[in-house]
KOLBAZA-751083 format. One line per field, with one value per residue (C-alpha): residue number from 1; residue in three letters; chain; x, y, z. Coordinates in nm, 4 decimals. Layout:
// residues N
i (NUM	...)
aa (ALA	...)
ch (A	...)
xx (X	...)
yy (Y	...)
zz (Z	...)
//
This chain:
// residues 300
i (1	2	3	4	5	6	7	8	9	10	11	12	13	14	15	16	17	18	19	20	21	22	23	24	25	26	27	28	29	30	31	32	33	34	35	36	37	38	39	40	41	42	43	44	45	46	47	48	49	50	51	52	53	54	55	56	57	58	59	60	61	62	63	64	65	66	67	68	69	70	71	72	73	74	75	76	77	78	79	80	81	82	83	84	85	86	87	88	89	90	91	92	93	94	95	96	97	98	99	100	101	102	103	104	105	106	107	108	109	110	111	112	113	114	115	116	117	118	119	120	121	122	123	124	125	126	127	128	129	130	131	132	133	134	135	136	137	138	139	140	141	142	143	144	145	146	147	148	149	150	151	152	153	154	155	156	157	158	159	160	161	162	163	164	165	166	167	168	169	170	171	172	173	174	175	176	177	178	179	180	181	182	183	184	185	186	187	188	189	190	191	192	193	194	195	196	197	198	199	200	201	202	203	204	205	206	207	208	209	210	211	212	213	214	215	216	217	218	219	220	221	222	223	224	225	226	227	228	229	230	231	232	233	234	235	236	237	238	239	240	241	242	243	244	245	246	247	248	249	250	251	252	253	254	255	256	257	258	259	260	261	262	263	264	265	266	267	268	269	270	271	272	273	274	275	276	277	278	279	280	281	282	283	284	285	286	287	288	289	290	291	292	293	294	295	296	297	298	299	300)
aa (UNK	UNK	UNK	UNK	UNK	UNK	UNK	UNK	UNK	UNK	UNK	UNK	UNK	UNK	UNK	UNK	UNK	UNK	UNK	UNK	UNK	UNK	UNK	UNK	UNK	UNK	UNK	UNK	UNK	UNK	UNK	UNK	UNK	UNK	UNK	UNK	UNK	UNK	UNK	UNK	UNK	UNK	UNK	UNK	UNK	UNK	UNK	UNK	UNK	UNK	UNK	UNK	UNK	UNK	UNK	UNK	UNK	UNK	UNK	UNK	UNK	UNK	UNK	UNK	UNK	UNK	UNK	UNK	UNK	UNK	UNK	UNK	UNK	UNK	UNK	UNK	UNK	UNK	UNK	UNK	UNK	UNK	UNK	UNK	UNK	UNK	UNK	UNK	UNK	UNK	UNK	UNK	UNK	UNK	UNK	UNK	UNK	UNK	UNK	UNK	UNK	UNK	UNK	UNK	UNK	UNK	UNK	UNK	UNK	UNK	UNK	UNK	UNK	UNK	UNK	UNK	UNK	UNK	UNK	UNK	UNK	UNK	UNK	UNK	UNK	UNK	UNK	UNK	UNK	UNK	UNK	UNK	UNK	UNK	UNK	UNK	UNK	UNK	UNK	UNK	UNK	UNK	UNK	UNK	UNK	UNK	UNK	UNK	UNK	UNK	UNK	UNK	UNK	UNK	UNK	UNK	UNK	UNK	UNK	UNK	UNK	UNK	UNK	UNK	UNK	UNK	UNK	UNK	UNK	UNK	UNK	UNK	UNK	UNK	UNK	UNK	UNK	UNK	UNK	UNK	UNK	UNK	UNK	UNK	UNK	UNK	UNK	UNK	UNK	UNK	UNK	UNK	UNK	UNK	UNK	UNK	UNK	UNK	UNK	UNK	UNK	UNK	UNK	UNK	UNK	UNK	UNK	UNK	UNK	UNK	UNK	UNK	UNK	UNK	UNK	UNK	UNK	UNK	UNK	UNK	UNK	UNK	UNK	UNK	UNK	UNK	UNK	UNK	UNK	UNK	UNK	UNK	UNK	UNK	UNK	UNK	UNK	UNK	UNK	UNK	UNK	UNK	UNK	UNK	UNK	UNK	UNK	UNK	UNK	UNK	UNK	UNK	UNK	UNK	UNK	UNK	UNK	UNK	UNK	UNK	UNK	UNK	UNK	UNK	UNK	UNK	UNK	UNK	UNK	UNK	UNK	UNK	UNK	UNK	UNK	UNK	UNK	UNK	UNK	UNK	UNK	UNK	UNK	UNK	UNK	UNK	UNK	UNK	UNK	UNK	UNK	UNK	UNK	UNK	UNK	UNK	UNK	UNK	UNK	UNK)
ch (A	A	A	A	A	A	A	A	A	A	A	A	A	A	A	A	A	A	A	A	A	A	A	A	A	A	A	A	A	A	A	A	A	A	A	A	A	A	A	A	A	A	A	A	A	A	A	A	A	A	A	A	A	A	A	A	A	A	A	A	A	A	A	A	A	A	A	A	A	A	A	A	A	A	A	A	A	A	A	A	A	A	A	A	A	A	A	A	A	A	A	A	A	A	A	A	A	A	A	A	A	A	A	A	A	A	A	A	A	A	A	A	A	A	A	A	A	A	A	A	A	A	A	A	A	A	A	A	A	A	A	A	A	A	A	A	A	A	A	A	A	A	A	A	A	A	A	A	A	A	A	A	A	A	A	A	A	A	A	A	A	A	A	A	A	A	A	A	A	A	A	A	A	A	A	A	A	A	A	A	A	A	A	A	A	A	A	A	A	A	A	A	A	A	A	A	A	A	A	A	A	A	A	A	A	A	A	A	A	A	A	A	A	A	A	A	A	A	A	A	A	A	A	A	A	A	A	A	A	A	A	A	A	A	A	A	A	A	A	A	A	A	A	A	A	A	A	A	A	A	A	A	A	A	A	A	A	A	A	A	A	A	A	A	A	A	A	A	A	A	A	A	A	A	A	A	A	A	A	A	A	A	A	A	A	A	A	A	A	A	A	A	A	A	A	A	A	A	A	A)
xx (5.4982	5.8543	5.9220	6.2075	6.1691	6.4289	6.6893	6.8199	7.1161	7.2749	7.3857	7.5106	7.3941	7.0358	6.8846	6.6749	6.5156	6.7718	6.5863	6.6394	7.0159	7.2252	7.5824	7.6939	7.7790	8.1174	8.2187	8.5526	8.4191	8.2002	8.4050	8.7401	8.6443	8.8533	8.6735	8.6913	8.4248	8.3575	8.0571	7.9503	7.6664	7.3761	7.2588	6.9557	6.9550	7.3247	7.6377	7.8961	8.2634	8.1930	8.5216	8.7158	8.5257	8.5751	8.9494	8.9839	8.7834	9.0188	9.3236	9.1784	9.1146	9.4703	9.6115	9.4189	9.4851	9.1146	9.0286	8.6776	8.5675	8.3899	8.5862	8.5093	8.2589	8.0669	8.0696	7.9465	7.6640	7.5675	7.5559	7.3394	7.1095	7.0361	6.9779	6.7450	6.5587	6.5104	6.4097	6.6238	6.7062	6.9388	7.1227	7.4141	7.5591	7.8073	8.0322	8.1912	8.4599	8.4796	8.7318	8.4444	8.4446	8.7191	8.6536	8.8486	8.6490	8.8435	9.1276	9.2977	9.4734	9.3229	9.4218	9.1589	8.8757	8.6390	8.6417	8.3153	8.1490	7.8167	7.6589	7.3704	7.2003	6.9767	6.8247	7.0951	7.2139	7.4341	7.7125	7.6174	7.2448	7.0928	6.9715	7.3246	7.4630	7.2157	7.3471	7.7039	7.8561	8.0084	8.3057	8.5112	8.8772	8.9065	9.1730	9.1060	9.1352	9.3779	9.3440	9.4655	9.8307	9.8903	10.1299	9.8495	9.5513	9.6049	9.3542	9.3708	9.2004	8.8369	8.7468	8.5060	8.7571	8.5538	8.6629	8.8556	8.5837	8.3099	8.4956	8.5683	8.1991	8.1022	8.3554	8.2163	7.8570	7.9575	8.0787	7.7659	7.9256	7.7773	8.0743	8.4437	8.7799	9.0760	9.4473	9.7343	9.9757	10.2041	9.9255	9.8399	9.4819	9.3694	8.9992	8.6544	8.4064	8.3291	8.4724	8.7871	8.8548	8.9805	9.0853	9.1447	9.4288	9.5433	9.3404	9.5071	9.3120	9.4783	9.3844	9.5734	9.8316	9.8309	9.6179	9.3134	9.1256	9.2127	8.8495	8.6886	8.4899	8.8155	8.9677	8.6612	8.6999	9.0684	8.9687	8.7103	8.9689	9.2134	8.9455	8.8616	9.2263	9.2407	9.5875	9.5705	9.8093	9.7987	10.0247	10.0398	9.8256	9.9347	9.6418	9.7394	9.7306	9.3917	9.2470	9.3647	9.2256	8.9974	8.7559	8.6974	8.4746	8.4244	8.3968	8.2300	8.0472	7.7502	7.6661	7.9468	8.1251	7.9741	8.0832	8.2001	8.1118	8.2630	8.5752	8.5825	8.4680	8.5959	8.3329	8.4426	8.3247	8.0841	7.8962	7.8418	7.9997	8.3120	8.3240	8.5776	8.3871	8.0604	8.2131	8.3707	8.0521	7.8573	8.1182	8.1172	7.7438	7.7795	8.0453	7.8087	7.5910	7.8681	7.7850	8.1468	8.1444	7.8032	7.7028	7.3232	7.1156	6.8660	6.5416	6.2768)
yy (7.9722	8.0917	8.4107	8.5947	8.9196	8.8165	8.7307	8.4507	8.2134	7.9881	7.6514	7.3690	7.5646	7.6159	7.9499	7.9140	8.1504	8.2486	8.0519	7.7301	7.7684	7.4892	7.3594	7.0246	6.9822	6.8269	7.1163	7.2520	7.6002	7.5414	7.3009	7.4789	7.8244	7.7256	7.9654	8.3088	8.5463	8.8973	9.1241	9.3784	9.6285	9.6867	10.0453	10.1815	9.8922	9.8644	9.7043	9.9547	9.8912	9.5256	9.4678	9.5717	9.3253	9.0486	9.1213	9.1039	8.7805	8.6292	8.7404	8.5858	8.2534	8.2491	8.3256	8.0326	7.8004	7.7604	7.6574	7.6891	7.6442	7.9818	8.2760	8.6451	8.6568	8.3573	8.4932	8.8318	8.6641	8.4610	8.7660	8.9515	8.6508	8.6123	8.9847	8.9990	8.6874	8.8369	9.1706	9.3659	9.7247	9.7629	9.4502	9.3001	9.0378	8.7709	8.5516	8.2579	7.9975	7.7102	7.4306	7.1825	6.8269	6.5685	6.3402	6.0797	6.0060	6.0852	6.2625	6.5527	6.6621	6.9881	6.8815	6.6073	6.8560	6.9531	7.3327	7.4976	7.8333	7.9679	8.3110	8.4797	8.8162	8.9800	9.3275	9.5894	9.5860	9.8046	9.7054	10.0138	10.0861	10.3912	10.5106	10.5032	10.6675	10.9553	11.0470	10.9310	10.6054	10.5383	10.3044	10.1266	10.0362	9.6727	9.6130	9.2486	9.1243	9.2140	9.1608	8.8192	8.8611	8.8969	8.6034	8.3811	8.5036	8.7372	9.0232	9.1146	8.7827	8.8309	8.5557	8.4346	8.4251	8.6437	8.5118	8.8301	9.0556	8.8819	8.9131	9.2790	9.3413	9.1943	9.4250	9.7252	9.6426	9.5997	9.9613	10.0976	10.1445	10.0652	9.8722	9.8026	9.8779	9.6460	9.7160	9.4930	9.3535	9.6557	9.8927	10.0290	10.0700	9.7838	9.7620	9.6873	9.4031	9.4477	9.7953	10.0001	10.3105	10.6595	10.9502	11.3156	11.4975	11.8467	11.8365	11.5137	11.1950	10.8805	10.5120	10.2057	10.0349	9.6870	9.4270	9.5269	9.4496	9.6700	9.7718	9.8833	10.1427	10.2477	10.2992	10.4931	10.7268	10.7743	10.8479	11.0992	11.2649	11.2958	11.4607	11.7007	11.7928	11.6387	11.5062	11.1371	10.8839	10.5049	10.4218	10.2831	10.4785	10.4390	10.4152	10.7398	10.9314	10.7839	10.8774	11.2363	11.2697	11.5564	11.3271	10.9538	10.7587	10.4033	10.2752	9.9578	9.8177	9.7610	10.1247	10.3373	10.5949	10.6450	10.9297	10.8544	11.0951	10.9098	10.6976	10.5235	10.8011	11.0898	11.2911	11.4209	11.7486	11.8233	11.5078	11.5977	11.4515	11.6353	11.8482	11.6312	11.3138	11.4641	11.5962	11.2603	11.0730	11.2951	11.2513	10.8749	10.8500	11.0813	10.8457	10.5484	10.7185	10.7623	10.5688	10.4590	10.2825	10.1182	9.7859	9.7944	9.4855	9.3780	9.2916	9.0736)
zz (7.2395	7.2942	7.4935	7.3208	7.5176	7.7756	7.5121	7.2932	7.2692	7.0127	7.1509	6.9264	6.6232	6.7419	6.8411	7.1566	7.4114	7.6747	7.9453	7.7479	7.6895	7.8461	7.8541	7.9948	8.3615	8.2738	8.0481	8.1699	8.1079	8.4124	8.6241	8.5762	8.4473	8.1449	7.9171	7.7619	7.6426	7.5275	7.5390	7.2769	7.3147	7.0816	7.1179	6.9354	6.6898	6.6052	6.7475	6.8690	6.7800	6.7054	6.5142	6.8253	7.0425	6.7861	6.7707	7.1481	7.1580	6.8992	7.0986	7.4148	7.2399	7.1104	7.4550	7.6082	7.3122	7.2464	6.8906	6.7502	6.3868	6.3695	6.2271	6.2856	5.9994	6.1346	6.4892	6.3685	6.1750	6.4817	6.7065	6.4563	6.4245	6.7946	6.8480	6.5488	6.6688	7.0141	6.8618	7.1073	7.0101	7.3089	7.4135	7.6029	7.3680	7.4789	7.2629	7.4449	7.3728	7.6202	7.6644	7.6555	7.7897	7.7219	7.4266	7.6236	7.9428	8.2581	8.0751	8.2508	7.9319	7.7983	7.4468	7.4694	7.5146	7.2347	7.2319	7.1339	7.0769	7.1946	7.2241	7.3985	7.4323	7.6900	7.7185	7.7750	8.1325	8.3506	8.5887	8.7896	8.7922	8.6261	8.9661	9.1068	8.7927	8.8296	9.1749	9.1242	9.2446	9.5857	9.5615	9.8217	9.7786	9.8849	10.1513	10.2326	9.8730	9.5938	9.2204	9.1019	8.9923	8.6190	8.6155	8.7463	8.5427	8.2485	8.3007	7.9318	7.8565	7.9509	8.1958	8.4622	8.7495	8.9831	9.3244	9.4070	9.2651	9.4641	9.7934	9.7192	9.6509	9.9881	10.1529	9.9649	10.0555	10.4211	10.4086	10.2414	9.8988	9.5584	9.4243	9.4760	9.3203	9.3777	9.3961	9.2919	9.5497	9.5035	9.6075	9.2629	9.1451	8.9188	8.8246	8.9592	8.9049	8.5367	8.4837	8.4327	8.6382	8.5584	8.7740	8.6936	8.8683	8.7797	8.4592	8.3392	8.2766	8.4149	8.3939	8.5251	8.3076	8.4579	8.6356	8.4325	8.1142	7.8182	7.7857	7.4612	7.6571	7.8245	7.4788	7.3642	7.6618	7.5754	7.2149	7.3354	7.5590	7.2687	7.0535	7.3364	7.3926	7.7397	7.8260	7.9189	8.0694	8.0972	8.3916	8.7429	8.9886	9.3528	9.5924	9.7697	9.4408	9.3499	9.6882	9.6353	9.2795	9.1767	8.9908	8.9523	8.7145	8.5934	8.2344	8.1090	7.8080	8.0386	8.1100	7.9680	8.1866	8.5326	8.7641	9.1183	9.3979	9.6929	9.7339	10.0716	10.3067	10.0941	9.9059	9.5657	9.4121	9.6960	9.6004	9.2332	8.9177	8.8058	8.4875	8.3025	8.3894	8.2681	7.9467	7.8619	7.9470	7.7076	7.4350	7.4835	7.4173	7.1188	6.9788	7.0098	6.7465	6.4876	6.1737	6.1240	6.4602	6.4229	6.2681	6.2263	6.3021	6.0360	6.2141	6.0519)
//
């Protein structure tokens, strides 16, 4: 008897419970992190902004010269199939393209690898827990580790290169924070482990321009700000400016916007979420219910 409650995956064309999903130990996706992926949310029985996630996934594959037989229509059908099979009304759904293993044993030529696609879903999860979101997150600006330079790893290509993020998280935990934010080597704010960041200064909404993923949730927040008449900028944010901001919040597919109440040892807004952050968080969740942005799952 299969247990589908924890999620499902499709591997080599077969849908299996998430606990049974496997890839080979010689797959370059594992041994070299030569892989790209994307993650779309299912909220209340429908995918949110799925075409945007599919478009970014396609752009990432092109950037890494990964070629898989599945087109957007086939990938969409696969994602719907695994969510429906698992019966998840709220899900975190990953689509993955891996370099694969060389068809020529021992080859070090990436052109010899057999690229392949797989996907999986699990119950909806949050990068920052609901308990932390309720009180507001405490973040630490990592000083010992910087974001990987853009000319080494393109941050607009979603990837599993988490060495810098992991070290930053250890630093944050050592200082009693909930999570970390990294800077680039020039001292500008970049992003955190699995999320973009925003700050509000003088009534203007600002988010980093470089060294970060161009998040779909980030774009949704910018769309919400435009609708609300909030002036927004996408530009470099020097660390000193970020530390002096009136409000700070994070944004991620896995949890949406989350207010920040402490940056390093500085308490923001007397320890309560700021008004702009709260307004945009509410508008974000309202947008997830718009029919035009939803792709309903057909459950058996």
